[in-house]
C-alpha positions in Angstrom: 170.1 197.1 42.8 167.1 195.0 42.0 169.3 192.6 40.0 171.6 192.1 43.0 168.6 191.3 45.3 167.4 188.8 42.8 170.8 187.2 42.6 171.1 186.8 46.4 167.6 185.3 46.8 168.6 181.9 45.5 171.7 182.0 47.7 169.6 182.6 50.8 167.2 179.9 49.8 170.0 177.5 49.3 171.5 178.5 52.7 168.2 177.9 54.4 167.8 174.6 52.7 171.3 173.7 53.8 170.6 174.5 57.4 167.4 172.5 57.3 169.3 169.6 56.0 171.9 169.9 58.7 169.2 170.0 61.4 167.2 167.1 60.0 168.2 163.8 61.7 170.0 161.2 59.7 168.4 157.8 59.2 170.2 155.2 61.2 170.9 151.8 59.9 169.7 148.9 62.1 172.2 146.1 62.3 171.1 142.5 63.4 173.4 140.0 65.0 171.3 137.2 63.3 171.7 136.6 59.6 168.7 135.7 57.4 169.7 132.1 57.6 169.9 132.2 61.4 166.4 133.7 61.5 165.0 130.9 59.3 166.7 128.2 61.4 165.4 129.8 64.6 161.9 130.0 63.2 162.0 126.4 62.3 163.4 125.4 65.7 160.6 127.2 67.4 157.9 126.7 64.9 158.1 123.0 64.3 157.9 122.0 68.0 155.1 124.5 68.6 153.2 123.1 65.6 153.7 119.5 66.8 152.6 120.6 70.3 149.4 122.2 68.9 148.6 119.2 66.8 149.3 116.3 69.2 148.7 117.9 72.6 146.5 121.0 72.5 144.5 119.9 69.5 143.3 116.6 71.0 142.8 118.3 74.4 140.5 121.0 72.9 138.8 118.4 70.8 138.0 116.3 73.8 136.5 119.3 75.7 134.3 120.0 72.7 133.3 116.4 72.1 132.5 116.0 75.8 129.3 118.0 75.2 128.1 115.7 72.5 126.9 112.1 72.0 128.9 111.6 68.9 129.8 108.1 68.0 132.6 108.8 65.6 130.8 107.3 62.6 128.7 110.0 61.0 129.5 113.7 60.9 128.9 115.9 63.9 125.4 117.4 63.7 123.3 119.7 65.9 121.4 116.7 67.2 124.5 115.3 68.7 124.9 118.1 71.2 123.8 117.2 74.7 125.3 119.9 76.8 126.2 118.7 80.3 124.3 115.5 79.8 127.5 113.3 79.8 128.7 114.9 83.0 125.4 114.4 84.7 125.4 110.8 83.7 129.0 110.4 85.1 128.0 111.9 88.5 124.6 110.2 88.8 124.1 106.9 87.0 127.5 105.6 85.7 128.7 103.4 88.6 132.1 102.4 87.0 133.2 106.1 87.1 133.2 106.2 90.9 134.9 102.9 91.0 137.6 104.3 88.8 138.0 107.4 90.9 138.3 105.2 94.0 140.9 102.9 92.4 142.9 105.9 91.1 143.0 107.4 94.6 144.1 104.0 96.0 146.7 103.7 93.3 148.1 107.2 94.4 148.1 106.3 98.1 150.0 103.1 97.6 152.6 104.7 95.3 153.0 107.7 97.6 153.1 106.1 101.0 154.5 102.7 100.3 156.5 102.6 97.0 157.9 106.1 97.2 159.3 105.8 100.8 160.9 102.5 99.8 162.6 104.1 96.8 163.8 107.0 99.0 165.1 104.5 101.6 167.1 102.6 99.0 168.5 105.9 97.7 169.7 106.9 101.2 171.4 103.5 101.6 173.1 103.7 98.2 174.2 107.3 98.9 176.5 105.9 101.6 178.7 104.4 98.9 178.3 100.9 100.2 180.0 98.0 98.5 178.3 96.9 95.3 176.2 100.1 95.1 176.5 100.2 91.3 175.2 96.7 91.0 172.2 97.5 93.3 171.5 100.6 91.3 171.4 98.6 88.1 169.1 96.0 89.6 166.6 98.4 91.1 166.6 100.7 88.0 166.2 97.9 85.5 162.3 97.8 85.7 162.3 101.6 85.0 163.7 101.1 81.5 160.9 98.7 80.7 157.5 100.0 79.5 154.5 99.4 81.7 153.2 97.0 79.1 156.2 94.8 79.5 156.0 95.1 83.2 152.4 93.9 83.0 153.3 90.9 80.9 156.2 90.0 83.3 153.9 90.1 86.3 151.2 88.3 84.4 153.6 85.4 84.1 154.6 85.6 87.8 150.9 85.5 88.9 150.0 82.7 86.4 148.0 79.9 88.0 149.6 77.2 85.8 153.3 77.9 86.0 153.7 81.2 87.8 156.5 81.5 90.3 154.3 82.9 93.1 151.8 80.1 92.9 154.6 77.5 92.7 156.1 78.9 95.9 152.8 78.9 97.7 152.1 75.3 96.6 155.6 74.4 97.9 154.5 75.7 101.3 151.4 73.5 101.2 148.8 75.9 99.8 146.9 73.6 97.5 144.7 76.2 95.8 146.5 79.6 95.5 144.3 82.6 94.8 143.5 83.7 91.2 145.5 86.9 91.4 144.3 88.6 88.3 140.9 86.9 88.1 139.5 87.6 91.6 138.1 91.2 91.6 138.8 91.5 95.3 142.5 91.1 95.0 143.5 91.8 91.3 143.9 95.6 92.0 146.4 94.8 94.8 148.3 92.4 92.5 148.5 95.1 89.9 149.7 97.6 92.5 152.5 95.3 93.4 153.6 95.3 89.8 153.3 99.1 89.5 155.2 99.6 92.7 158.0 97.3 91.6 158.7 99.8 88.7 158.0 102.9 90.7 160.5 102.1 93.5 163.5 102.1 91.1 162.3 105.4 89.4 162.1 107.2 92.8 165.4 105.7 93.9 167.3 107.1 91.0 165.6 110.5 91.1 166.2 110.9 94.9 169.7 109.5 94.7 170.6 112.2 92.1 169.3 114.8 94.6 171.3 113.4 97.5 174.5 113.6 95.5 173.9 117.4 95.0 173.6 118.1 98.7 176.6 120.2 100.0 178.8 117.8 102.1 179.6 120.7 104.5 176.0 120.6 105.8 176.4 117.1 106.9 179.8 117.8 108.4 178.4 120.7 110.4 175.6 118.5 111.7 178.1 115.8 112.7 180.2 118.4 114.6 177.0 119.4 116.4 176.6 115.8 117.5 173.8 114.7 115.2 173.8 111.1 114.0 172.9 109.9 110.5 169.1 109.8 111.0 169.0 113.2 112.7 171.1 114.7 110.0 168.7 113.5 107.3 165.5 114.4 109.1 166.6 117.9 110.3 169.0 119.0 107.5 169.1 116.9 104.3 165.3 116.4 104.0 164.7 120.1 104.1 167.5 120.9 101.7 166.0 118.3 99.4 162.6 120.0 99.5 162.6 120.9 95.7 163.3 117.2 94.9 160.6 116.2 97.3 158.1 118.4 95.5 159.1 116.9 92.2 158.6 113.4 93.6 155.1 114.2 94.8 154.2 115.6 91.4 155.7 112.6 89.5 153.9 110.2 91.8 150.6 112.0 91.3 151.0 111.9 87.6 152.0 108.2 87.6 148.9 107.3 89.6 146.6 109.3 87.3 148.0 107.9 84.1 148.0 104.3 85.2 146.7 102.3 82.3 149.0 99.7 80.8 149.1 97.2 83.5 145.4 97.3 84.2 144.5 97.1 80.5 146.8 94.1 79.9 145.4 92.2 82.8 141.7 92.3 81.9 141.1 95.5 79.9 140.5 97.4 83.1 137.3 95.5 84.1 136.2 93.2 86.9 137.7 95.2 89.8 140.5 97.0 87.9 138.5 100.0 86.7 140.6 103.2 86.3 139.7 106.5 84.7 142.2 105.9 81.9 140.7 102.4 81.1 137.2 103.8 81.2 138.1 106.3 78.6 139.4 103.6 76.3 136.5 101.2 77.0 133.9 103.8 76.2 135.6 105.5 73.2 137.0 102.4 71.5 134.3 99.8 71.8 131.3 98.5 69.9 129.1 101.3 71.3 131.8 103.9 70.3 130.7 106.4 72.9 133.3 109.0 71.9 131.4 111.9 73.5 130.9 110.1 76.8 134.6 108.9 76.8 135.7 112.5 76.1 133.8 113.6 79.2 135.8 111.2 81.4 139.0 112.4 79.7 138.2 116.0 80.5 137.6 115.0 84.2 141.0 113.2 84.2 142.7 116.2 82.5 141.2 118.5 85.1 142.4 116.4 88.0 145.9 116.0 86.4 146.3 119.8 86.1 146.2 120.2 89.9 149.7 118.7 90.7 151.1 120.3 87.6 149.9 123.8 88.3 150.9 123.4 91.9 154.4 122.5 90.9 154.8 125.2 88.3 153.4 127.8 90.8 156.0 126.8 93.4 158.8 126.9 90.9 157.9 130.4 89.7 157.5 131.6 93.2 161.0 130.3 94.1 162.5 132.0 91.0 161.0 135.3 92.0 162.3 135.1 95.5 
């Protein structure tokens, strides 16, 4: 009897173990759609742009913020004696006169581009949207300055404004103006001359951007407005303009950025001096000069960066709000 009980004990133990094994959950295998090679390629596609973005954009931006609190000249190593705290910003606000001249000129640059050049570009886009004869030729003519860099635009207009053989002075002499003004030498008018050159390029840019938006407007909206008795002007002001509101927002942001990053034309004319002071040229003139005031130039760069973030953040906030709605 005892032997029988001893023989059945292992069987019960095995049965219990078998039940426990049956109850225990099985390990599931996880399958991935991406192979190892796909994951490597995806990592490279994301990692390389992110690395370049950190090196060439965020790295210099953070470095500028740090250096703006120093009086480092870029020659020797950065030491504790170079730290001046808010000294550079106090100098900007109180005793550095070209800073406020640069702010005023940047604001004027924005106003001219926004309220003169931009409406002209929009008007040309509206005309070309009517499929008038030769519209392709006009588009090419107006868009041609856009493909040129601002440096080339500056050189072109420097030749146009030349006192010796410039086209503008030659025309004025033909009308009896014996001594035409020194367009780029006179500090009272050289900013306006530079704004004409910048607007010449900006008009074509806005024209193409706005024309692309006009082509995407649903034709049925215009047909409905025409049925209601609206003419072309009324249809644009009361229907098309409001449908184009996302494009209008983009145009405002683009124009703001164009005004803030204005540099090439002013620097080519006279290195951004003698009436052509801009925040961007002040950064270059202080950082890359005999004085090598890298810390002070960085402070101006931080101010310009802060101002530039306003239209960008406004645009992104609007876009994200529209996506949520």
